[in-house]
C-alpha positions as CSV (number, residue, x, y, z in Angstrom):
1,M,61.5,7.9,-21.5
2,N,57.8,7.1,-22.1
3,V,56.1,10.5,-21.7
4,L,52.6,9.0,-22.1
5,K,53.3,6.3,-19.5
6,D,54.8,8.7,-17.0
7,S,51.9,11.2,-17.5
8,L,49.3,8.5,-17.0
9,A,50.9,7.0,-13.9
10,P,49.8,9.8,-11.5
11,V,46.3,9.8,-13.0
12,A,46.0,6.0,-12.5
13,L,47.3,6.3,-8.9
14,F,44.8,9.1,-8.2
15,C,41.9,7.0,-9.7
16,L,43.0,4.0,-7.6
17,L,43.1,6.1,-4.4
18,T,39.8,7.7,-5.2
19,I,38.1,4.3,-5.8
20,G,39.7,3.0,-2.6
21,T,38.5,6.0,-0.7
22,C,34.9,5.8,-2.0
23,T,34.8,2.1,-1.4
24,Q,36.0,2.6,2.2
25,A,33.5,5.4,2.7
26,I,30.6,3.2,1.5
27,A,31.8,0.3,3.7
28,D,32.0,2.5,6.8
29,D,28.6,4.0,6.3
30,S,26.6,1.0,7.6
31,Q,23.9,2.2,9.9
32,L,21.0,0.8,11.9
33,F,17.8,2.5,10.7
34,A,14.8,3.0,12.9
35,F,11.5,4.9,13.0
36,K,11.1,7.5,15.8
37,F,7.9,9.0,16.9
38,Q,8.4,11.9,19.4
39,T,5.8,12.3,22.1
40,N,3.4,15.2,21.2
41,R,5.3,15.9,18.0
42,P,2.9,15.2,15.2
43,L,3.9,14.0,11.8
44,V,1.3,14.7,9.0
45,Y,1.4,12.7,5.8
46,A,-0.5,13.1,2.5
47,V,-1.2,9.7,1.0
48,S,-2.4,8.9,-2.5
49,L,-3.3,5.5,-3.9
50,K,-4.2,5.0,-7.5
51,F,-5.6,1.8,-9.0
52,R,-6.5,0.9,-12.5
53,T,-7.7,-2.5,-13.7
54,V,-8.7,-3.6,-17.2
55,T,-10.5,-6.9,-17.4
56,D,-11.3,-8.9,-20.6
57,N,-13.7,-11.7,-20.0
58,N,-14.9,-14.5,-22.3
59,I,-17.7,-16.6,-21.1
60,G,-19.3,-19.2,-23.4
61,G,-17.8,-17.4,-26.4
62,K,-19.1,-14.0,-25.5
63,N,-16.6,-11.2,-24.7
64,S,-16.9,-8.3,-22.3
65,L,-14.4,-5.6,-21.5
66,A,-14.5,-3.6,-18.3
67,S,-12.2,-1.0,-16.7
68,N,-12.1,0.3,-13.2
69,T,-10.1,3.3,-12.0
70,R,-10.0,4.4,-8.3
71,E,-8.0,7.0,-6.5
72,F,-7.9,7.4,-2.7
73,R,-6.4,10.5,-1.1
74,Y,-6.2,11.3,2.5
75,K,-4.1,13.0,5.2
76,V,-3.1,11.3,8.4
77,Q,-1.6,12.7,11.6
78,L,0.7,10.4,13.5
79,T,1.6,11.5,17.0
80,G,3.8,9.7,19.5
81,Y,1.7,9.1,22.6
82,K,4.0,7.1,24.9
83,K,7.0,4.8,24.9
84,N,6.3,1.2,25.9
85,P,8.6,-0.9,28.0
86,D,9.1,-3.3,25.1
87,G,10.7,-0.6,23.0
88,T,7.6,0.0,20.9
89,T,5.8,3.4,20.7
90,L,2.1,4.0,21.0
91,V,1.2,6.3,18.2
92,Y,-2.1,8.1,17.8
93,F,-3.6,7.8,14.3
94,K,-5.9,10.5,13.0
95,P,-7.1,10.5,9.4
96,Y,-8.8,13.4,7.7
97,D,-9.6,14.9,4.3
98,F,-10.6,11.5,2.9
99,A,-11.4,11.6,-0.8
100,E,-12.1,8.9,-3.4
101,D,-12.7,9.1,-7.1
102,M,-14.0,6.1,-9.2
103,D,-14.6,5.7,-12.9
104,N,-16.1,2.3,-13.9
105,V,-16.8,1.4,-17.5
106,G,-18.6,-1.9,-18.3
107,L,-22.2,-2.4,-19.2
108,S,-22.7,1.2,-18.1
109,H,-20.4,4.1,-17.2
110,V,-20.4,5.1,-13.6
111,V,-18.4,8.0,-12.2
112,T,-18.4,8.5,-8.4
113,Q,-16.9,11.2,-6.2
114,I,-16.6,10.8,-2.4
115,R,-15.5,13.6,0.0
116,G,-15.7,12.4,3.5
117,L,-19.3,11.2,3.8
118,K,-20.5,13.3,0.8
119,I,-21.1,11.2,-2.2
120,K,-22.1,12.1,-5.8
121,S,-22.4,9.5,-8.5
122,Q,-23.5,9.6,-12.2
123,Q,-24.5,6.6,-14.4
124,N,-24.3,7.3,-18.1
125,G,-24.4,11.0,-17.3
126,I,-27.5,10.8,-15.0
127,V,-27.1,11.7,-11.3
128,I,-28.1,8.7,-9.3
129,I,-26.6,9.7,-5.9
130,D,-26.1,13.2,-4.5
131,T,-26.1,13.3,-0.7
132,E,-26.0,17.1,-0.6
133,N,-29.3,17.3,-2.6
134,N,-31.0,14.2,-1.0
135,V,-30.8,12.1,-4.2
136,G,-30.3,8.3,-3.9
137,L,-29.8,8.3,-0.1
138,G,-30.5,4.5,0.1
139,Q,-27.7,3.7,-2.4
140,A,-25.5,6.3,-0.7
141,N,-25.9,4.5,2.7
142,T,-24.6,1.3,1.0
143,S,-21.6,3.2,-0.4
144,K,-20.8,4.7,3.0
145,I,-20.2,1.2,4.3
146,S,-16.7,1.1,2.7
147,V,-16.0,4.8,3.7
148,Y,-16.6,4.6,7.5
149,P,-13.5,2.6,8.3
150,N,-11.3,5.1,6.6
151,L,-12.5,7.8,9.0
152,L,-11.8,6.0,12.3
153,S,-9.1,7.2,14.7
154,G,-7.1,5.0,17.1
155,Y,-3.7,3.8,18.2
156,F,-0.9,1.8,16.6
157,N,2.0,0.2,18.4
158,F,5.0,0.7,16.2
159,D,8.3,-1.0,16.7
160,P,11.5,0.8,15.6
161,A,11.7,-1.3,12.4
162,G,8.4,0.2,11.2
163,R,6.1,-2.8,11.9
164,T,2.8,-2.3,13.6
165,L,2.4,-5.0,16.3
166,K,-0.9,-4.0,17.9
167,F,-3.9,-1.8,17.4
168,E,-5.9,-0.1,20.2
169,G,-9.2,1.7,20.0
170,D,-12.8,0.8,19.2
171,L,-13.3,-2.7,17.9
172,P,-14.1,-1.7,14.3
173,F,-10.8,0.3,14.1
174,I,-8.9,-2.8,15.4
175,D,-10.6,-5.2,13.1
176,Y,-10.2,-2.9,10.0
177,W,-6.5,-2.3,10.5
178,T,-5.8,-5.9,11.4
179,D,-7.3,-7.0,8.1
180,M,-5.4,-4.2,6.3
181,F,-2.0,-5.4,7.5
182,K,-2.4,-9.1,6.7
183,G,-0.7,-8.6,3.3
184,R,1.3,-5.4,4.0
185,I,4.9,-4.7,4.9
186,G,4.6,-2.1,7.7
187,F,2.5,1.0,7.9
188,F,4.7,2.7,5.2
189,W,5.2,-0.5,3.1
190,I,8.8,-0.7,4.3
191,C,10.4,-2.3,7.4
192,F,14.1,-2.0,8.3
193,P,16.2,-5.0,9.3
194,D,17.5,-5.5,12.8
195,H,21.1,-5.0,11.7
196,P,23.1,-2.1,10.2
197,V,22.7,-1.5,6.4
198,G,25.5,-0.1,4.3
199,I,25.2,1.7,1.0
200,Q,24.3,-0.7,-1.9
201,E,23.4,-3.4,0.7
202,A,20.0,-5.1,0.4
203,W,17.6,-7.1,2.5
204,T,14.3,-8.9,1.7
205,E,10.8,-9.0,3.1
206,N,8.2,-11.6,2.1
207,I,4.6,-10.9,1.7
208,S,1.7,-13.2,0.9
209,M,-1.0,-12.8,-1.8
210,I,-4.5,-12.7,-0.3
211,P,-7.2,-13.6,-2.8
212,S,-10.6,-12.0,-2.4
213,G,-13.9,-11.8,-4.2
214,G,-14.7,-15.5,-3.6
215,L,-11.4,-16.7,-4.9
216,A,-9.2,-19.2,-3.1
217,L,-5.9,-20.9,-4.1
218,D,-4.8,-24.4,-3.3
219,N,-1.4,-23.3,-2.2
220,P,-0.4,-19.9,-0.7
221,L,1.8,-17.6,-2.8
222,T,4.6,-15.6,-1.3
223,F,6.3,-12.7,-3.0
224,T,9.7,-11.3,-2.1
225,N,10.4,-7.6,-2.0
226,T,14.1,-6.6,-2.2
227,F,15.1,-3.3,-0.5
228,T,18.4,-1.8,-1.4
229,R,20.0,1.2,0.2
230,G,21.2,3.8,-2.3
231,L,23.5,6.8,-2.0
232,N,22.7,9.4,0.6
233,L,21.2,12.8,-0.4
234,T,22.3,15.8,1.6
235,T,20.0,18.8,2.3
236,T,21.2,21.6,4.7
237,G,23.9,19.2,5.9
238,N,21.5,16.5,7.0
239,P,22.0,13.1,5.3
240,I,18.9,11.6,3.7
241,A,19.0,7.9,3.1
242,T,17.5,6.5,-0.1
243,F,16.0,3.0,-0.4
244,D,14.8,1.3,-3.6
245,V,12.4,-1.6,-3.7
246,T,12.0,-4.1,-6.5
247,S,10.1,-7.4,-7.0
248,A,9.5,-9.5,-10.1
249,D,7.5,-12.7,-10.2
250,H,6.5,-14.7,-13.2
251,L,4.2,-17.6,-12.2
252,K,2.2,-20.2,-14.2
253,N,-0.5,-22.8,-13.6
254,I,-1.7,-21.8,-10.1
255,S,-4.8,-23.9,-9.2
256,G,-7.7,-22.9,-7.0
257,Y,-11.4,-22.3,-7.0
258,S,-14.0,-19.6,-7.1
259,E,-17.1,-19.6,-4.9
260,Q,-20.1,-17.6,-5.9
261,N,-23.6,-18.0,-4.4
262,G,-22.6,-21.1,-2.6
263,Q,-21.3,-22.8,-5.8
264,K,-17.6,-23.7,-6.3
265,S,-15.9,-23.7,-9.6
266,S,-12.3,-24.8,-10.3
267,L,-9.9,-22.4,-11.8
268,N,-6.4,-22.2,-13.1
269,I,-4.2,-19.0,-13.2
270,S,-2.3,-19.8,-16.3
271,Q,-0.2,-16.7,-16.1
272,Y,0.7,-14.3,-13.3
273,D,3.3,-11.6,-14.0
274,H,3.9,-9.2,-11.1
275,I,6.3,-6.3,-11.0
276,L,7.0,-3.8,-8.2
277,F,9.5,-0.9,-8.0
278,G,9.8,2.3,-6.0
279,T,11.9,4.6,-3.9
280,Y,11.8,5.8,-0.3
281,H,13.6,8.8,1.3
282,F,14.3,8.6,5.1
283,D,15.7,11.2,7.5
284,Q,18.4,9.3,9.3
285,K,18.8,11.8,12.1
286,R,15.1,12.2,13.0
287,G,14.1,8.7,12.2
288,V,11.3,10.0,9.9
289,L,10.1,8.8,6.5
290,L,10.1,11.9,4.1
291,D,8.4,10.4,1.1
292,A,7.7,7.2,-0.8
293,N,6.7,6.4,-4.4
294,T,5.9,2.9,-5.6
295,T,4.4,1.3,-8.7
296,E,3.0,-2.2,-8.8
297,T,1.6,-4.0,-11.9
298,A,0.1,-7.4,-12.5
299,D,-0.9,-9.2,-15.6
300,I,-3.1,-12.2,-14.9
301,S,-4.8,-14.8,-17.1
302,I,-7.4,-17.2,-15.6
303,D,-9.3,-20.2,-17.0
304,M,-12.4,-21.5,-15.2
305,L,-15.9,-22.8,-15.5
306,V,-18.9,-20.5,-15.0
307,Q,-22.3,-22.3,-14.8
308,G,-20.9,-25.2,-16.8
309,N,-19.4,-22.9,-19.5
310,S,-15.7,-22.5,-20.0
311,A,-14.5,-19.0,-19.3
312,T,-11.3,-17.0,-19.5
313,S,-10.4,-13.8,-17.9
314,H,-7.4,-11.6,-18.6
315,M,-6.7,-8.8,-16.1
316,N,-4.1,-6.1,-16.3
317,S,-3.8,-3.8,-13.2
318,K,-1.6,-1.0,-12.0
319,M,-1.3,0.6,-8.5
320,E,0.6,3.7,-7.6
321,I,1.3,4.8,-4.0
322,Q,2.6,8.2,-3.0
323,I,3.4,9.3,0.5
324,N,4.7,12.7,1.4
325,L,5.5,14.3,4.7
326,I,3.8,17.6,5.3
327,T,4.3,19.9,8.2
328,E,1.1,21.3,9.7
329,P,-0.6,19.2,12.4
330,I,-4.4,19.3,12.6
331,E,-4.8,18.9,16.3
332,P,-3.1,17.4,19.4
333,P,-3.8,13.8,20.3
334,P,-6.4,13.2,23.1
335,K,-5.1,13.1,26.7
336,Q,-6.3,9.6,27.2
337,A,-5.7,6.6,25.0
338,Q,-9.2,6.2,23.7
339,S,-10.6,6.8,20.2
340,T,-13.6,9.0,19.5
341,H,-15.5,6.9,16.9
342,F,-17.8,4.0,17.5
343,V,-19.5,1.9,14.9
344,P,-21.6,-1.2,15.8
345,R,-20.0,-4.4,14.7
346,L,-22.3,-5.6,12.0
347,R,-20.0,-7.2,9.5
348,V,-20.5,-7.2,5.8
349,S,-18.3,-7.9,2.8
350,G,-16.4,-4.9,1.6
351,V,-13.9,-6.2,-1.0
352,L,-13.1,-3.7,-3.7
353,P,-13.8,-5.2,-7.2
354,N,-10.4,-4.2,-8.6
355,T,-8.3,-6.1,-6.0
356,R,-9.5,-9.6,-6.8
357,I,-6.2,-11.3,-6.8
358,I,-3.6,-8.5,-6.7
359,P,-0.9,-9.1,-4.1
360,S,0.0,-6.8,-1.3
361,P,0.1,-3.8,-1.0
362,S,-3.1,-3.9,-3.1
363,A,-4.3,-6.4,-0.6
364,A,-4.3,-3.7,2.0
365,F,-7.7,-2.7,0.5
366,E,-9.3,-6.2,0.9
367,L,-11.1,-5.2,4.0
368,V,-14.0,-5.8,6.3
369,S,-16.4,-2.9,6.5
370,Y,-19.1,-1.9,9.0
371,Y,-22.5,-0.2,9.1
372,R,-22.9,2.9,11.2
C-alpha cells in the first residue's frame, strides 16, 4: 500500500474539483454592463488630472530645458434629466470648485494658481497677476480664456455603454465638449461593449492621436486600449466589478510638419513610446462608476528644421487621472433643459503647451476657448 499516494489522492481530487468549480463560476459570471443615470438622483464626482512634461530642445547647437506641471481639480454633478426613446439618457452636467495649479520652468519660473476665476501668478518670485488685489488684470483676462469653458453647464446624452452621443446647451458648451471628446473614450474614459463580459475577458477600444500646437502628421495614428475584467470585489454583499486598462505602443519614423507664423517645416518623430495603465471600479447593481485611476506616459523624440537650422526635441510626459464618486449633491438640475451660462462665440486658440502631441486622454485638453 502506497500511503503517500493514497493520502495525496483525495487532495488532488479536491484541487481538481476546486479548480473546476472556480472555472465554472468565472465562466457563468458573464454580464452585460451599462451605465445608469436615475432621474433627479445626482451623482457627484471629484476629478483630478495631473500633467508633467519635460522638454529638452536643441536648436542650432543650443540646448534649452523646460518643464511644465499642471494639475486640474474640479467636482461635477451628473443628474439624469429624462430617458430618451432611443435608449440614451439626457444628463445635466454641472461643474464646480474648479482649481488649477501650474508650475513652468524655462527661461523664467512662473507659478500660477487658479480658483474659479480668481488668478494669482508669480514670475521669479514677483507677483504679476493677482485678481483679488487688481494686479495684472489685462494678463488675467487672457488667462481666463482657457478657464471659462470649464465652468459651463449643459446636457449630455449618454448611451448605456458610456458614450456621449450629443451635447445640448449654449453653443460654447457644445463646441467645447465636442472638441474634448474627439480623442477620448467616453466621459469616464471607458466604454462597455454591447455583449456580456466575463471575468478575465477583454475588449478593445481604438483612439486617435490628435496633434496640436501647429503640428500635423502625414498619416493618422491610432492607439488601442485593452480593457480586461478582473475579479469582483464585495462590499456589504454588493458585487463591485473591476476593470483594468492597458496600452503599449512603440512607434518610429512618423513624418509630418510644423506650422508656425504661416511657415511650414517638415518633421520626423523618430521615437514615440506610449504606455497606459489603470483600474476602474463599477457598481454592477446601480450601474455607477465608483472610481478610476489611470497613468499615461509618453517618450517622444522629434527631428525638424527651425528657420533653416536643424533642431531636435525630446519630450517626456506623464498624465495621471483620478475620478472618485462622492455623495453630496450641490443642487437639483433646472426644471427645463437649458443651461445658464452664455459666452459670445469669439474663437481663439486655447491649446495647452504640454499637450503638443500626447494621445488621448491627454488630447481631451486640446480645446477651443472663448472670450466672455
